[in-house]
N, C-alpha and C positions, 0 to 999 in steps of 0.2 A: 504494500500500500504506500502511496506517496504521501506520507505524513511522518512527523517527528514527534515522539512522546517525550515529555519532560515533566519534572516534578518541581512544584514551587513550595515545598515544605509539607503542608497538610493536604493539599489537593493535587491531583494529577490533571494535566491538561494535554490536549492533543493539538499540535500545530498543523494547520491545513493550509498549505500554500503560504506565500509571503504575508506576514503580519496579520494572519487570521487564526484565531484560536477558538476552540469550544471546550467547555468543561466536559471532561470524560467521566462517565459514571451514570448511575441511575437517577431518576427524577428526584426533585426536592423531597426530603422526608423519607426516602427509601434507603435503607442501609446498603452499603456496598456488599455484594455477595461474591464468594469465591468458591470454586469447585476444588474438592480434594483431588490431588493428582499424584500419581506415582511416576516421577520423571524417568524411572528406569524401564517403564513399560512402553515398548515401541508401538503399541496400538492406541495410545492416547490420542485424542483429537483436540485441535485448537479451533475455537469459535470466536468470531467477532459478534458481540452481543448488542442488543438494542431493546427498547421497550415500546409497547403499544398499550396505553393505559397502564395497568399494573402487571401486565403479562411480560414475561422475560423470554425473549426470543434470541436466536442466533443463526448465523450461517457459517459454514466452514471457511476458515481464513483463506485458504487457497482459492476460494471462489470470489473473494472480495478484491475489487480493483482499487477503490478508494472510498473515503468517507468524508463528508463535508457538510457545512450548513447549507440548507436548501437555497437554490438560486432561482432566477426568473424562469418560469415555466410557460411555454407557449401552448395555449389550449388547442385541442384538435377538434374541429367541428364534427358532430355526429359520432364521436368516439364513445365507446361504452364508459360508464362511470369509473371503472377500475383504471382507465387510462387518464392520468392527470394531465398529460400533455407531453411535450418534447423539450429537452434542454440541449444547449450547445456546450459540449464538454471539450474545450480546446479544439474546436473545429469538427468534432464528431457529434452527430445528431443522435441523442439517446432518448429512448422512451422512459418517461417517469410513470411508475406504477404506484397507485395509492394502495398501500398495503392494508390500511384499515378496511377499505372496501373489499379487497380480495379475501381477507380473512373473516369477514362478517362482523366487523366492529362498526359502531356508529361513526358518523363523520367527525373529523377533528374539530374541537371547539374553536369558535371564532377567536382570532388573535393568537392561537398557538402555532408557532412556526415549526414546520416539518424539518427533519434532518434527512440527509440522503446517504444511502448505502448503495454504491454502484457495484453490481455483481457481474461476473462473466458467465454467459450461458452459451448454449449451442447456437442461439439466434443472435449473438452479439451482446454488447453491454446493455444492462437494464438498470435503471435507477429506482430503488425501492424507497418510498417515502415512509419514514417512521417518526415516532414521537420524540424519542431521546436515545442518544448513543450510550452504550455501556462499555465495559472493558473487554479485552481479549481474555478468554478463560481456557483452561486446559481440563479436560474431563477424561476419566478412565472408563473402559468398557464395562466395568462392574456396575457403574451407575446407570447404564442404559436400560430402557424398557420400551416396548412398543407403545404407541398412544393408547391411553385407557379408553374403554368403551363410552365413558361419560363425556368425552370431548365432543363438542359440536361437530357434526359430519363435515361441514364446509372447512373447518379448521383442520380436522384430522386428515383430510384428503391431501394436505400439503406438508404434513409433518413427516420427517424421516424417523422421528422417535422422540422420546423425552428422557431427560436425565434427572434423577432425584438427588438434588443437592441437600445439604444439611437442613435448610429451612425453607426451601421453595422448589418449585418444579421449573426446569429449564426446557424450553420447547425448541427443538432443532428443526429448522425448515429445510425441506427438499427444494432447492431453488428451481430445478427443472419443472417440478410439479406446480410451483407458484406461478410460473409464466405460461404453463400449458393451457391452451384453449382460450387465452384472453386477448390474443392478437397483439402481443407486445413487440413483435418484430417491427423495427423502424421502417424497413423496406415495405412491409405490408401496409403500415399506416400511411406512409407517403404515397404508395401506389393507389390506395383507396381514395385519398384526397385528390389526386390528379385525375382520377376517372369519375369522381363524384359519387362513388359507391357508398 
């Protein structure tokens, strides 16, 4: 990821590009969580984490291209609600996907600024809009479980599984399932716009 992490004493921050920083960690009032990890285990997985409401999500670090404060999004006429629009990422046109909509959450409250997690997929880069950025965590296979039956089917359909941490559940997203069937391909979106479909 194109970022630099640094510590200012009591709080960790993440530098995103020149002179731009965002506070790393969970939303205000939520304690920082960490997964127990056995660093000798070669099957451990690293996740870049984020929050939607009070739900703790993440995607595998190797899938993440970069993380930054949300930038101007160009709306796409007639696009489904899950497509927030397009962004220009240093000359590359990237689809912005509203993860709240995709996962079945209510719309983001007015005035709450979204954060961006750009992931690499088979369709190209996709920008996931989330509420708040968390830390990078490492988890062991022993903590892994399939999604419980009590999870909402819309959410369960995009989960790779869950990890039971000491005091909360961590939801690991399957990024290919997240974009599946939503028309997140930038080429597809631009093609529809040019043909008026």
